[in-house]
N, C-alpha and C positions, 0 to 999 in steps of 0.2 A: 669769453664769458657772455652769458645771455641774461638780460634783466627782464623782469616782469613788472609792469606798472600796477600798483595797488592804490586805488583812489578811494578816499573816504569822503562822505558828504555830511555836512552839518547844516541842517535845514531849520529855519525859523519860520513859523506860521502863526497867524492870528486865528485862533479857534472861535467858532460860533457858540461860545458858552455864555450863560447869563452872569456868571461870577468869575472872579480872577482865579488863577491857578492854585494859589495857596491860602485863600481866605474867601469869605462870603461877600466881599464888596462887589457891587455892580460893575459891569463893563459897558453900560449904556453909553453910546456915543453922543456927544454934544452937551453933556452935563458940565456945569461950571467947574473950574479947577479946584482941586483939593476937597471935593465933596464925595468922592468915592474912595476914601482911604480909611484905614483902621490901624490899631496898634501893630498888627501883623505886617501890613504894608510898609509901615515906617520903621519896623525893626525894633520896637521898644523892648526893653529887657523883660524877660519872663513870659513872653508870648510864644506860642508854638504854631507853626503852619499846619493846615489840614488840606490835603490834596483834593483837587476838584475831580469828582468821580467821572463826570462827563468827559473831561480831558483824558483821563486814563482809558476810557472806552474808545475814544478817537485813536489814541496811541496803539491800542490793541488791534483795532481794525486795520490801521496802517501796517502794523507788524505782520498780520495775516496776509495782507495784499502783497507784501514784499518777501514773503516766505521766510520771515525771521524766526529765530528761536526765542520763544517767550519764556522769560524767567518767572518762576513761581514766587520768588522773593526779589524785592527791589530795594536799593539803598539810595537815599538822597543825601547829599553833602553840601555844605556851605563853601563856596569858592570865593575867596576874598579879593576884592577889587578896591582901588582907591580912585574913584571917579567922582567929580563934583555933582553929577546928576544921579548918583546912587547913594542916598543918605544912609542906607544900612551897611554899606561897604562890603556887601556880599550878595551873591546870587545863589540860588539852589540849583545844583547840577547833579548829574548821575555819572559816576566814574566806575566804581568797583562793580556794581551790579545794576545795570540799566533794566528798564521794563522789558526791552527786547534787544537782541543783537544779531549780527550777521545779516542774512537776506541779500537780495539783489534787485537791481532795477532792470 
């Protein structure tokens, strides 16, 4: 029996955007604590996230560089966590239909 290694990468990167991924709060370094938050950041009921256009552009550039299949439709989902440093108890992730998939390094 012969096996083939298949390895997936999960990469986390800090992007050079002026606002956060899902709201219009600033990402300016050095500001006092709790001054760059909003109802979306804190997960208050009734608020909806809006994706950062520049971050999507960066994702598409990376997808092209890695020869990924770019999906014309993308789905975001809430992944539930119970961590003390995550007041919303969820993070927004992509499972079913990511911005891009496949590709190679």
